[in-house]
Residue frames as qw, qx, qy, qz and C-alpha x, y, z in Angstrom:
[[0.575, -0.718, 0.003, -0.393, -10.30, 52.05, 4.31],
 [0.919, -0.344, 0.002, 0.192, -8.01, 49.34, 5.63],
 [0.672, 0.335, -0.050, 0.659, -4.94, 50.83, 3.93],
 [0.064, -0.762, 0.067, -0.641, -5.67, 54.21, 5.58],
 [0.733, -0.650, 0.069, -0.188, -5.88, 52.67, 9.03],
 [0.911, -0.048, -0.003, 0.409, -2.66, 50.79, 8.39],
 [0.427, 0.564, -0.053, 0.705, -0.96, 54.00, 7.33],
 [0.349, -0.780, 0.077, -0.513, -2.23, 55.87, 10.39],
 [0.885, -0.464, 0.043, 0.029, -1.12, 53.07, 12.70],
 [0.809, 0.186, -0.029, 0.557, 2.31, 53.04, 11.08],
 [0.158, 0.695, -0.083, 0.697, 2.68, 56.81, 11.49],
 [0.609, -0.717, 0.078, -0.331, 1.66, 56.54, 15.14],
 [0.945, -0.211, 0.009, 0.248, 4.19, 53.76, 15.63],
 [0.618, 0.409, -0.057, 0.668, 6.99, 55.77, 14.00],
 [0.133, -0.773, 0.074, -0.616, 6.11, 58.84, 16.06],
 [0.785, -0.601, 0.060, -0.140, 6.12, 56.87, 19.29],
 [0.900, 0.017, -0.022, 0.435, 9.47, 55.32, 18.39],
 [0.386, 0.576, -0.078, 0.716, 11.00, 58.73, 17.69],
 [0.402, -0.760, 0.088, -0.503, 9.62, 60.15, 20.92],
 [0.915, -0.398, 0.009, 0.061, 10.92, 57.18, 22.82],
 [0.776, 0.224, -0.058, 0.586, 14.39, 57.58, 21.28],
 [0.118, 0.679, -0.112, 0.716, 14.48, 61.26, 22.09],
 [0.651, -0.673, 0.056, -0.346, 13.31, 60.54, 25.64],
 [0.946, -0.177, -0.053, 0.266, 15.98, 57.88, 26.07],
 [0.579, 0.401, -0.126, 0.699, 18.73, 60.21, 24.99],
 [0.215, -0.734, 0.101, -0.636, 17.48, 62.87, 27.43],
 [0.844, -0.521, 0.016, -0.125, 17.49, 60.32, 30.23],
 [0.870, 0.087, -0.109, 0.473, 21.02, 59.23, 29.36],
 [0.289, 0.595, -0.143, 0.736, 22.21, 62.80, 29.55],
 [0.471, -0.708, 0.101, -0.517, 20.58, 63.45, 32.89],
 [0.932, -0.357, -0.016, 0.061, 22.03, 60.31, 34.41],
 [0.751, 0.260, -0.122, 0.594, 25.49, 61.14, 33.17],
 [0.384, -0.675, -0.234, 0.585, 25.27, 64.54, 34.79],
 [0.335, 0.286, 0.342, 0.830, 25.20, 66.81, 31.77],
 [0.015, 0.544, 0.373, -0.752, 24.04, 70.31, 32.49],
 [0.463, 0.759, 0.453, -0.059, 21.70, 72.20, 30.19],
 [0.096, 0.921, -0.231, -0.300, 24.49, 74.59, 29.30],
 [0.595, -0.290, 0.668, 0.339, 26.65, 71.78, 28.02],
 [0.301, 0.481, -0.476, -0.672, 27.42, 71.90, 24.25],
 [0.027, -0.002, -0.983, -0.182, 26.60, 68.21, 23.93],
 [0.222, 0.500, 0.713, -0.438, 23.12, 68.97, 25.21],
 [0.322, 0.633, -0.071, -0.700, 22.66, 71.63, 22.52],
 [0.154, 0.315, -0.808, -0.473, 23.84, 69.20, 19.87],
 [0.071, 0.216, 0.972, -0.052, 21.34, 66.54, 20.92],
 [0.264, 0.613, 0.512, -0.541, 18.42, 68.93, 21.12],
 [0.292, 0.603, -0.315, -0.673, 19.24, 70.45, 17.72],
 [0.068, 0.198, -0.922, -0.326, 19.74, 67.04, 16.20],
 [0.189, 0.378, 0.880, -0.218, 16.38, 65.78, 17.45],
 [0.310, 0.682, 0.238, -0.619, 14.64, 68.90, 16.11],
 [0.218, 0.542, -0.545, -0.602, 16.34, 68.51, 12.73],
 [0.256, 0.023, 0.960, 0.109, 15.19, 64.94, 12.34],
 [0.350, 0.615, 0.675, -0.208, 11.73, 66.11, 11.50],
 [0.250, 0.862, -0.002, -0.440, 12.86, 68.94, 9.25],
 [0.062, 0.623, -0.665, -0.407, 15.83, 67.65, 7.30],
 [0.877, 0.241, -0.292, -0.297, 15.64, 64.86, 4.76],
 [0.824, -0.406, 0.393, 0.046, 17.10, 61.56, 5.84],
 [0.344, -0.469, 0.673, 0.456, 20.01, 59.79, 4.19],
 [0.462, 0.324, 0.778, 0.274, 17.73, 58.46, 1.47],
 [0.102, 0.093, 0.327, 0.935, 16.81, 61.93, 0.38],
 [0.314, -0.569, -0.586, -0.484, 13.22, 62.12, 1.71],
 [0.287, -0.485, 0.315, -0.763, 11.48, 63.75, 4.60],
 [0.221, -0.076, 0.873, -0.429, 10.10, 61.92, 7.59],
 [0.670, 0.327, 0.285, -0.602, 6.64, 61.94, 6.03],
 [0.646, 0.498, -0.475, -0.329, 8.00, 60.45, 2.80],
 [0.192, 0.311, -0.916, 0.164, 9.90, 57.79, 4.70],
 [0.437, 0.077, 0.693, -0.569, 6.76, 57.08, 6.74],
 [0.733, 0.424, -0.020, -0.532, 4.77, 56.69, 3.51],
 [0.497, 0.477, -0.715, -0.121, 7.48, 54.48, 2.08],
 [0.058, -0.186, 0.911, -0.364, 7.49, 52.37, 5.23],
 [0.603, 0.214, 0.471, -0.608, 3.70, 52.16, 5.19],
 [0.714, 0.462, -0.329, -0.410, 3.84, 50.98, 1.56],
 [0.313, 0.368, -0.870, 0.100, 6.42, 48.36, 2.53],
 [0.319, -0.029, 0.772, -0.550, 4.20, 47.38, 5.45],
 [0.721, 0.327, 0.133, -0.596, 1.20, 47.06, 3.15],
 [0.649, 0.446, -0.571, -0.231, 3.12, 44.91, 0.67],
 [0.141, 0.281, -0.902, 0.296, 4.53, 42.75, 3.45],
 [0.488, 0.077, 0.617, -0.613, 1.11, 42.35, 5.05],
 [0.772, 0.379, -0.150, -0.487, -0.30, 41.28, 1.66],
 [0.493, 0.416, -0.764, 0.010, 2.55, 38.81, 1.32],
 [0.152, -0.162, 0.837, -0.500, 1.89, 37.57, 4.85],
 [0.688, 0.205, 0.308, -0.624, -1.81, 37.12, 4.00],
 [0.727, 0.431, -0.444, -0.298, -0.84, 35.18, 0.87],
 [0.285, 0.349, -0.862, 0.232, 1.52, 33.01, 2.89],
 [0.416, -0.040, 0.673, -0.610, -1.17, 32.42, 5.51],
 [0.785, 0.313, 0.003, -0.534, -3.56, 31.35, 2.75],
 [0.618, 0.430, -0.654, -0.074, -0.95, 29.00, 1.29],
 [0.019, -0.269, 0.854, -0.445, -0.25, 27.64, 4.76],
 [0.624, 0.093, 0.451, -0.631, -3.97, 27.01, 5.29],
 [0.795, 0.392, -0.269, -0.377, -4.24, 25.26, 1.92],
 [0.440, 0.410, -0.787, 0.135, -1.21, 23.11, 2.68],
 [0.277, -0.165, 0.756, -0.569, -2.60, 22.29, 6.12],
 [0.767, 0.215, 0.202, -0.570, -5.90, 21.22, 4.55],
 [0.729, 0.444, -0.486, -0.186, -4.11, 19.16, 1.94],
 [0.149, 0.379, -0.849, 0.337, -1.95, 17.56, 4.62],
 [0.523, -0.028, 0.602, -0.602, -5.08, 16.67, 6.60],
 [0.827, 0.340, -0.081, -0.440, -6.66, 15.13, 3.49],
 [0.564, 0.464, -0.682, 0.031, -3.51, 13.12, 2.84],
 [0.131, -0.276, 0.821, -0.483, -3.44, 11.96, 6.46],
 [0.714, 0.126, 0.374, -0.578, -7.08, 10.85, 6.20],
 [0.790, 0.445, -0.324, -0.269, -6.35, 9.09, 2.91],
 [0.289, 0.463, -0.809, 0.219, -3.30, 7.41, 4.45],
 [0.416, -0.145, 0.714, -0.544, -5.38, 6.17, 7.38],
 [0.824, 0.281, 0.133, -0.474, -7.97, 4.72, 5.00],
 [0.675, 0.514, -0.522, -0.085, -5.28, 3.07, 2.88],
 [0.009, -0.406, 0.839, -0.363, -3.61, 1.64, 5.99],
 [0.654, 0.022, 0.542, -0.527, -6.94, 0.08, 6.99],
 [0.832, 0.436, -0.130, -0.318, -7.31, -1.39, 3.49],
 [0.420, 0.546, -0.718, 0.104, -3.76, -2.76, 3.58],
 [0.284, -0.266, 0.805, -0.447, -4.36, -4.41, 6.94],
 [0.789, 0.212, 0.324, -0.476, -7.60, -5.95, 5.64],
 [0.736, 0.541, -0.368, -0.175, -5.83, -7.17, 2.48],
 [0.168, 0.494, -0.818, 0.242, -3.01, -8.67, 4.55],
 [0.538, -0.096, 0.674, -0.497, -5.52, -10.42, 6.77],
 [0.842, 0.372, 0.093, -0.379, -7.35, -11.83, 3.73],
 [0.546, 0.598, -0.586, -0.024, -4.05, -12.88, 2.18],
 [0.131, -0.380, 0.848, -0.345, -3.04, -14.71, 5.35],
 [0.710, 0.112, 0.512, -0.471, -6.42, -16.48, 5.42],
 [0.785, 0.527, -0.182, -0.271, -6.07, -17.39, 1.74],
 [0.299, 0.567, -0.759, 0.115, -2.56, -18.76, 2.36],
 [0.395, -0.200, 0.792, -0.421, -3.83, -20.85, 5.28],
 [0.801, 0.312, 0.279, -0.428, -6.68, -22.18, 3.14],
 [0.641, 0.610, -0.441, -0.149, -4.28, -22.97, 0.31],
 [0.038, 0.460, -0.855, 0.234, -1.96, -24.86, 2.66],
 [0.587, 0.006, 0.663, -0.464, -4.91, -26.79, 4.07],
 [0.807, 0.467, 0.023, -0.360, -6.15, -27.65, 0.57],
 [0.442, 0.608, -0.659, -0.027, -2.67, -28.79, -0.45],
 [0.239, -0.293, 0.864, -0.334, -2.50, -31.08, 2.59],
 [0.725, 0.228, 0.470, -0.449, -5.92, -32.52, 1.71],
 [0.703, 0.594, -0.280, -0.273, -4.85, -32.99, -1.92],
 [0.211, 0.517, -0.823, 0.107, -1.71, -34.86, -0.87],
 [0.454, -0.079, 0.779, -0.425, -3.81, -36.99, 1.47],
 [0.779, 0.412, 0.182, -0.437, -6.28, -37.73, -1.31],
 [0.549, 0.609, -0.551, -0.152, -3.45, -38.66, -3.68],
 [0.030, -0.375, 0.899, -0.227, -1.95, -41.04, -1.16],
 [0.622, 0.120, 0.613, -0.473, -5.36, -42.59, -0.56],
 [0.765, 0.530, -0.076, -0.359, -5.97, -43.05, -4.28],
 [0.416, 0.576, -0.703, -0.007, -2.53, -44.51, -4.84],
 [0.286, -0.262, 0.842, -0.376, -3.03, -46.78, -1.83],
 [0.713, 0.260, 0.499, -0.419, -6.21, -48.15, -3.32],
 [0.432, 0.564, -0.532, -0.462, -4.59, -48.77, -6.70],
 [0.067, 0.200, -0.977, -0.022, -3.84, -52.41, -5.91],
 [0.366, 0.299, 0.755, -0.455, -7.36, -52.94, -4.62],
 [0.545, 0.588, 0.003, -0.597, -8.78, -51.39, -7.80],
 [0.314, 0.450, -0.772, -0.322, -6.59, -53.70, -9.92],
 [0.120, 0.008, 0.975, -0.189, -7.83, -56.69, -7.98],
 [0.477, 0.457, 0.487, -0.571, -11.44, -55.57, -8.50],
 [0.508, 0.590, -0.332, -0.533, -10.86, -55.17, -12.24],
 [0.141, 0.307, -0.934, -0.120, -9.22, -58.59, -12.39],
 [0.305, 0.207, 0.854, -0.368, -12.21, -60.11, -10.63],
 [0.545, 0.564, 0.154, -0.602, -14.50, -58.44, -13.15],
 [0.393, 0.529, -0.636, -0.400, -12.47, -59.82, -16.07],
 [0.038, -0.117, 0.989, -0.077, -12.54, -63.33, -14.61],
 [0.439, 0.380, 0.642, -0.500, -16.29, -63.09, -14.19],
 [0.528, 0.611, -0.161, -0.568, -16.67, -61.96, -17.79],
 [0.237, 0.401, -0.852, -0.238, -14.52, -64.84, -19.02],
 [0.216, 0.097, 0.934, -0.268, -16.65, -67.32, -17.06],
 [0.518, 0.523, 0.342, -0.584, -19.78, -65.78, -18.52],
 [0.445, 0.576, -0.487, -0.482, -18.35, -66.11, -22.02],
 [0.071, 0.221, -0.972, -0.046, -17.48, -69.76, -21.43],
 [0.359, 0.285, 0.781, -0.425, -20.92, -70.52, -20.08],
 [0.536, 0.623, 0.101, -0.560, -22.47, -68.87, -23.11],
 [0.870, 0.253, 0.382, 0.185, -20.26, -70.95, -25.34],
 [0.334, 0.923, -0.191, 0.000, -17.88, -68.34, -26.53],
 [0.897, 0.008, -0.045, 0.440, -14.29, -69.09, -27.22],
 [0.199, -0.943, 0.192, 0.183, -11.45, -66.98, -25.97],
 [0.686, 0.606, -0.367, 0.167, -8.25, -66.97, -28.03],
 [0.873, -0.262, -0.234, 0.339, -5.38, -68.70, -26.28],
 [0.468, 0.319, -0.155, 0.809, -2.97, -65.72, -26.58],
 [0.282, -0.630, -0.007, -0.723, -5.37, -63.39, -24.79],
 [0.836, -0.499, -0.173, -0.148, -5.92, -65.90, -22.05],
 [0.813, -0.032, -0.220, 0.538, -2.18, -66.46, -21.62],
 [0.221, 0.472, -0.114, 0.846, -1.52, -62.74, -21.48],
 [0.507, -0.616, -0.026, -0.603, -4.19, -62.31, -18.88],
 [0.908, -0.331, -0.238, 0.095, -2.97, -65.31, -16.92],
 [0.643, 0.167, -0.243, 0.707, 0.49, -63.81, -16.77],
 [0.014, -0.483, 0.098, -0.870, -0.84, -60.44, -15.58],
 [0.554, -0.379, 0.240, -0.701, -3.37, -61.71, -13.12],
 [0.262, -0.149, 0.921, -0.246, -4.52, -64.68, -11.20],
 [0.727, 0.219, -0.105, -0.642, -7.13, -65.69, -13.80],
 [0.748, -0.091, 0.654, -0.059, -7.81, -69.40, -13.97],
 [0.108, -0.245, 0.749, 0.606, -6.57, -71.01, -17.14],
 [0.626, 0.278, -0.076, -0.725, -9.14, -71.23, -19.90],
 [0.459, 0.239, -0.822, -0.239, -8.12, -74.71, -20.96],
 [0.130, -0.118, -0.923, 0.343, -9.38, -76.18, -17.74],
 [0.375, -0.520, -0.466, -0.610, -13.08, -76.16, -17.42],
 [0.227, -0.305, 0.530, -0.758, -14.53, -75.06, -14.20],
 [0.317, -0.259, -0.912, -0.018, -16.45, -77.65, -12.35],
 [0.364, -0.457, 0.013, -0.811, -19.65, -76.28, -10.99]]
């Protein structure tokens, strides 16, 4: 049904074109001032009449050329429909890719924000760690003094209990710390 209407429309178009061309040539002749008895006028009128009767340069009649043109039109319109379909598919795919790109951009921005926050937290933790290290190292001497005081107290307890401390250990500890010599008894 659709092919028939296309064929009819093509034939109407071709007919109108031919009529228009023949009308244009008649107008050109009248404006130039050619009289109806002129041989050029006879040539044009015969030529226009023969167009519909003689085969064209391709060896077919006007009807055959119209059919051929309608077949070409049908094939081209099918190709155009296929190209429109492909264009629509590509447009849809492009829209999907644009949507996907927008979503991925949002994810990238979120990831960059989280990364910046993580970097800030890491820098803050590193500063706190360095501060803690300096505090611990600063208290090292105080911790040594506390341990020395504990050792001196233990030595006094051992002496009170009647234990004997070897002289080498006492000398070594006296050299390292401010422990009172063991040889001298403490006066309570």
